[in-house]
C-alpha positions in Angstrom: -37.3 17.6 -26.8 -38.7 20.5 -25.1 -36.3 22.7 -23.0 -39.1 23.6 -21.0 -39.3 19.9 -19.8 -35.9 18.8 -19.3 -35.8 15.0 -18.9 -35.1 14.0 -14.8 -33.6 10.5 -14.4 -34.1 9.0 -10.9 -32.8 5.5 -9.9 -32.4 4.0 -6.2 -29.2 2.4 -5.0 -29.3 -0.6 -2.8 -26.1 0.8 -0.5 -24.9 -2.5 1.1 -24.3 -3.9 -2.2 -22.2 -0.8 -3.0 -20.2 -0.6 -0.3 -19.7 -4.6 -0.9 -18.7 -3.6 -4.5 -16.1 -1.7 -2.6 -14.7 -3.8 -0.6 -14.4 -6.5 -3.2 -12.8 -4.1 -5.7 -10.2 -3.3 -2.7 -9.6 -7.2 -2.3 -9.4 -7.9 -6.3 -6.9 -4.8 -6.5 -4.7 -6.3 -3.4 -4.5 -9.8 -4.8 -3.8 -8.0 -7.9 -0.6 -6.0 -6.7 0.2 -9.0 -4.4 0.5 -11.4 -7.7 2.6 -8.6 -9.5 5.0 -8.2 -6.5 5.2 -11.8 -6.5 6.3 -11.9 -9.9 8.8 -9.1 -9.7 10.7 -10.4 -6.5 10.5 -14.5 -7.3 10.2 -15.3 -10.6 12.5 -11.8 -12.0 9.4 -10.5 -14.2 8.5 -6.8 -13.1 6.1 -6.1 -16.2 4.4 -9.3 -17.2 2.9 -7.5 -20.4 2.6 -4.4 -18.4 0.3 -6.4 -15.4 2.9 -5.6 -13.1 3.1 -1.5 -13.3 -0.3 -1.5 -13.9 -1.9 -3.0 -10.5 1.7 -2.1 -8.1 -0.6 -0.1 -5.5 2.9 1.8 -4.7 3.0 3.4 -7.9 1.0 6.1 -9.3 -1.2 6.8 -12.6 -2.3 3.4 -13.0 -5.8 1.0 -11.9 -5.3 1.3 -7.8 -4.5 5.0 -7.8 -7.7 6.0 -10.3 -9.7 4.1 -8.0 -8.5 5.4 -4.7 -9.4 9.1 -6.1 -12.4 7.6 -7.1 -13.3 6.9 -3.8 -12.3 10.4 -2.5 -14.5 11.8 -5.3 -17.7 9.4 -4.2 -16.9 10.8 -0.5 -16.5 14.1 -1.5 -20.5 14.0 -3.4 -21.6 12.8 0.0 -20.2 15.1 2.3 -21.7 17.8 -0.1 -24.9 16.4 0.0 -24.5 16.4 3.7 -25.0 20.0 4.0 -27.9 20.1 2.3 -30.0 17.6 4.6 -33.5 18.8 6.0 -32.5 20.9 9.7 -32.8 24.3 11.2 -31.9 27.1 8.7 -28.7 27.6 8.1 -28.6 23.7 8.9 -26.3 22.9 11.7 -22.5 22.5 10.2 -23.4 22.7 6.8 -20.1 24.8 6.2 -18.1 21.9 7.9 -20.0 19.4 5.6 -19.1 21.2 2.4 -15.8 22.2 3.7 -15.2 18.3 4.2 -16.4 18.3 0.7 -13.9 20.4 -0.7 -10.9 18.7 1.5 -11.4 15.2 -0.2 -11.9 16.6 -3.6 -8.0 18.1 -3.1 -7.4 14.4 -1.8 -8.9 12.9 -5.0 -6.3 15.0 -6.8 -3.9 14.4 -4.5 -4.2 10.8 -5.0 -3.7 11.0 -8.7 -0.9 13.9 -9.1 0.6 13.0 -5.8 1.6 16.5 -4.6 2.1 15.5 -1.2 5.5 14.1 -2.5 6.9 17.2 -2.9 7.5 18.0 0.5 9.6 15.6 1.0 12.8 17.0 0.1 11.7 20.0 1.7 10.7 19.0 4.7 13.5 16.1 5.1 16.1 19.3 4.9 14.1 21.6 7.4 13.8 18.9 9.9 17.1 17.1 9.2 14.3 14.0 9.1 15.4 10.2 9.3 14.0 7.0 10.8 10.3 7.0 10.9 10.2 10.2 9.4 12.5 9.4 6.0 8.9 10.0 4.4 8.9 13.2 5.8 5.8 14.5 3.8 4.0 13.1 7.4 5.4 15.6 9.8 3.3 17.9 7.6 0.4 14.9 7.4 0.6 15.0 11.1 0.2 18.9 11.8 -2.9 18.2 9.4 -4.5 16.1 10.9 -4.1 17.7 14.5 -5.7 21.1 13.1 -8.4 19.0 11.5 -9.8 17.0 14.8 -10.7 20.0 17.1 -12.5 21.3 13.9 -14.9 19.2 13.1 -14.8 17.5 16.7 -18.2 18.6 17.6 -19.9 17.3 14.1 -18.3 14.0 15.3 -20.4 14.3 18.5 -22.9 15.8 17.0 -24.0 12.0 14.4 -25.7 9.2 15.4 -23.6 6.2 17.7 -23.6 3.8 14.2 -22.4 6.8 12.2 -20.0 8.1 14.7 -18.5 4.5 14.8 -18.0 3.9 11.7 -16.2 7.4 10.6 -13.9 6.5 13.4 -13.0 2.9 12.2 -12.5 4.7 9.0 -10.0 7.6 10.1 -8.1 4.4 12.4 -7.7 2.2 9.2 -6.9 5.1 6.5 -4.2 6.7 8.8 -2.9 3.9 10.0 -2.0 3.7 6.3 -1.1 6.7 5.1 0.7 7.6 8.3 1.6 4.8 10.2 2.8 2.4 7.6 5.0 5.2 6.3 6.4 5.7 9.8 6.8 2.0 10.3 8.6 2.0 6.2 10.5 4.7 6.7 13.5 2.9 8.8 13.0 -0.4 7.1 14.0 1.6 3.7 16.9 3.5 5.1 18.6 0.3 6.6 17.4 -2.3 3.2 15.8 0.2 0.7 12.8 0.2 -1.3 13.5 -2.6 -4.2 13.0 -5.9 -2.0 9.9 -7.7 -1.0 9.4 -6.8 2.6 9.1 -3.0 1.6 6.5 -3.8 -1.5 4.3 -5.6 1.6 5.0 -2.6 3.7 3.8 -0.4 0.6 0.8 -2.4 -0.5 -0.2 -2.5 3.2 0.0 0.9 3.1 -2.6 1.6 0.3 -4.6 -1.2 1.5 -5.9 0.4 4.4 -6.0 4.0 3.4 -8.7 1.9 0.6 -10.8 0.2 3.0 -10.7 3.5 5.3 -12.1 5.5 2.0 -14.9 2.3 1.8 -15.7 2.6 5.6 -15.8 6.0 5.5 -18.6 5.9 2.8 -20.4 3.3 4.3 -20.6 6.0 7.3 -21.2 8.8 5.1 -24.4 6.3 3.2 -25.8 6.0 7.2 -26.6 9.8 6.8 -28.9 9.2 4.1 -31.0 6.4 5.8 
């Protein structure tokens, strides 16, 4: 091969089909996880030749974890690309887009490594947290969101209305799962523990909301390029 003439591959994506495929993947993973929980709590088999742990939405290092991490990486790539969209030099909000891209790479890593779980015990002891703050990492999560909103508000306001709406829906879905469902589940776990079907439903709802939020966010990012 002539090094002076490298091969370049170019192809077009049908963006609606990509979003549809991601949405279907979320539905399939949710159904697989629910089937595993039914097997666990109604038929007494919490393994099913490895199927249950591999598709349990409330566990780490399995298929749903990989998929969620992959969604964050897709978003990070699109966010970085958004910082290079044509515009005045320097492009407005370029640093904001690039900062979000780095943040989403961090979220992808955290999704796999569950680094946020390391904050639970220290924050619980520091704030004597219980009830809705039983999963006490949400205290840091709420503070983090409170900091991000004013930083990126002008960027959001600068977007076209369809993109604004999709980003808003995505944030609502994701935060309803990541923070809202954790706060709902906290008091329940304190009273009834986590080894029951009711909590399994809450945990699965949390992860499904997060993934749906990610897919909607990716859809919103796609609108920047059309």
